[in-house]
N, C-alpha and C positions, 0 to 999 in steps of 0.2 A: 504494500500500500504506500503510495507516494504522499508526502506531507510537505506543507510549506511552513518554515520556521517563523515564529513570532518575533524572534530577535532580529538584530540587524541582518538584512537580507544578504549582505556581503560576507557574513561570517560563516564558518563551516560547522559550528556546533548547532545542534538542533534545540529548539525551544518548545514552548507550548504549541500544540497543534491546533490551528484554527481552520485548516482546510484538509479534509480527508478525502482521498480518491481511491476507490477500490480498483483492483487490477482487472476488472471485467472488460475494460475498454480494449485490452490487449487481444482479446478474441473477437472483437466487434468487426464489422465489415463495412461500416458507413451507411448502413441501410437508412433511408429516409432523409439523408442529408444532401442538400442541394449545393453544388460547387460550380461556380462560374470560372472559366478560364479565359482571361482577356489576353488574346494572343493572335496567332496567324491562322486560326481556325483549327478544326480537328478532323482527321480522316476517320469518319464514323464507320467505314467499311473495313478498317484494319482488324484482323482477327482478335487482337488484344482488347479492342474497344467495341466490338459488335454488341449492340443492344444496350450500351452504357451511356450513349449521348442522347439526352432527353430532348434537346432543342439546340438549334444553331441560328445565330443572327449575324449580319454583316453590316459594317458601317458604310454609309453612303452620304455624300454631300448633296444637300437640296436647299437652294436659296441661301447659301452660306451657312447652313446649319447641318450638323451631323445627325442623321437619322439611322435607325436600324431596321432592316428588313429580314424576314426569314431567309435562310441561305442553305443551298445545297452544293456550294462550291468547294466544300472540304477545306483542306489545308494548303496554303500557298507557299509554305516554306519548310514545313516539317516540325518546326519548333513547338507549336501548340499540340501536335500529336504526341511528341515526346513527353511533354509535361502531363498530358492527359493519361498516357500509358503508365507513368510512374504513380500517379494518384490511384488509378484503377488497380494496380498491383497490390497496393497497400489497403485500399478500401474498395473492394470490387463491387459492392452493392450501392455505392453512392451514385447520385444522379448528377451527370456532368452536363453543363451548359456552355456551349461555345459562343464567345463574343469576339468576333473577328474584327480586329483593328489594324493588323499588320498585313502587308502585301508580300510580294516576292522578296526573297533574301531576308525576310524578317524586318523589313523597314516599314515605317509608318509615320503618320502625322501626329504631332502632340495633341491637337484638338480632338482627333479621333480617340486617342488614349483617354483623355479627360471624359469624353462623351461615353466611352465604353464603361468606365468606372461608374459614372453617374447612372447609366442604364442598369448596372448590376445592383446599385443601391435602391433604385426605384422598384426593381423586381424583388428586392429583399432576399437575394441569394444568401444562404447561411455563411458560406465561406467563399472568398474571392482570391484566386491565384493570379498574382502579378509577377510573372517572370520577365518583366520588362521595366524600363524606367527611362528617365530623361535627365540630362545634365543642364538643360536650358533654364536659366534663372526665371524667365517669365512664367514658367509653370509651377514655381515654388508655391506661391500663395493659393492659386486655384486648386492645386492638388491637396494642399493642407486643409482647405475648407471642405473639400469632398471627403477627406478621410475623417474629419470631425463628424460629418453627416453619417458616414458609414458606421462609425463607432456608436453614435446615438441611435441608429436604426438596428443595432445588434448584428451588423455584418462583420464577420471576422476577416480582415484583410491581411494577406501574407505576401510580402514582397521580397524579391531577390536583390541582393546587393549588386553593385556594379562590378564587373570583372576587371575593370581598370582601376588604378589607384584613386582617382578623384571620385567624390561621392555622387550619387545619383538620387533623384527623387522618384518615388516616395520612400525608398528604403531607409533614408536617414530619419524619417519621422517615427522614431521608435516608441513615442508615447501613445500614438493612435493606431499603430499596426504592429504586426509581428514581422521582423526583418530577419533574413536568413543568408548565411554565407556557407560555402562548401567546405567539407572536411573530407579526409581520406577514409572515413569510416564506411563500412559496407552494410552494417545492420541498420535498417531505417528506424528501429526502436531505440537505438543507442545514440540518440542525438545529444548535443550539449547546449548549455545556456551560459553565456558570459555576461553576467549583470555588470552594468557600467560601461560596456562597449557600445559604440553607435549601432553596430549590427550584433544583436544579442544571441541569436540561435545559430548553431552549426549543425549541418546534416549532410548525409552522403551526396557528393557531387563530383566525384572523380571516377572516371571510367565506368559510367553508369550505362548499362544496356537498356535502350529504349526503343519503342516502335518508331517507325519512320514512314515516309511516303512509299507508295506502291507496295504496301503490305510488307515492307522491309524492316530492318533494324539497324541501329547505329550504336556505337559506344561513344558516349559524350562526356565532356568535362566542363563544368561551369556552375556558377551560382544559380543560373536559371533552373538547374535540375536538382539543386538542393531544396529550393522553395517548394515544389510539389511533394517532396517527401514529408515536409511538415504539414502541408495541407491534408495529406492522407492520414496522418496521425490525428489531426484535429477532427476529421470526419469520424474516426472511431470514437473519440471522446464525445462528440456531439450526439452520436447514436445513443450512447448510454446516459448522457446528461444534456438533453436538448434545451434545458432552461439556462445553461451557462451563458454569461455575458462575455464580451471580448476580454474584459479585464480578468474574469475568472479563468478563461481559457489560457491566457498568458501565465497566470499564477500556477495553473495545473501543469503547463509545459515546464515551468521552472522547477516545480516539485519533482516531476518525473526525471528531468535532467540531473537534478541533485542526487536522486536515487541511483541514476546511471553512474554518476561520479563516484559514489560510495561503493557501488558494485564493482567498478573497475579499478578501484584503488588497491 
C-alpha cells in the first residue's frame, strides 16, 4: 500500500499517513477511463489498437478559427500511434480519443495545439496526453490559462518535457499538470518522482517498442514516450478511484514512486 508522508515532502522518513492507496490499481486495466491524445492522430487499424479508439477528430481552420471535425485520416506521422500503443499496453481497456493537431513529420501550428487542448477540456476527457509542446513565448500565458481551466474541470493533464535542453510549454507548469521526462527504466510501474525539479516524474522512455504506421513497429527514445507510460498508470488509478482530483492523482503518483524508491533501495 502506497502512502504519502505528512512530514516535509522532501524528507525520506515516513510520517503520519493521510492518504492510503490500496494496491488494487496494479491489476486494473483502465476500464471506463477516457484518455485524449493530442497529437498526429492514431492509426485505429493497427493490431495493437483495434477497437480501442472511441473517436477521432481533426483540427481545421475556418474563418481564422480552429474547429474540429470527425476524422478518419488516421495518423500523419506515427507519433500519436506510438503514444496510443504505449497507453493501450498498460491500460488496455481505457477509451482512447484522438485529437489530431499535428501534420506530416509531427509538425503543427501553436493555435491548433491550444485549440486541441481546449477541445479536450470542453469534452471533459479524464486524462489528456500531451507528448508535444512549444518553446514560443507567446503561448506561455494562453497555455497557462487553459491548464488552470483543465485543473478546475478535473482533467488530468500529463505533458512530456522537451528533448532539448531549453524548457518547453506546458511541461514547465508543474503546479497545474503532471510533467514527465524519460528514464532508462523498463518496468512502467517502477516510475520515479523528483519533488522540487521542474519536471517531476521519470518513466520509461529509452528504446521503447511501439506500434507505428502501416501496422508496423519502431523502437523509440524520447520524453514523448515516457509521458504515455504515466498516462497509462493514471488510467489504472482512475478505474479504481474515479473520484480522485488532479491534485490527489499527483499525490498518489508521489506515494507510489516513494514506495518504488524504498523497494529499490
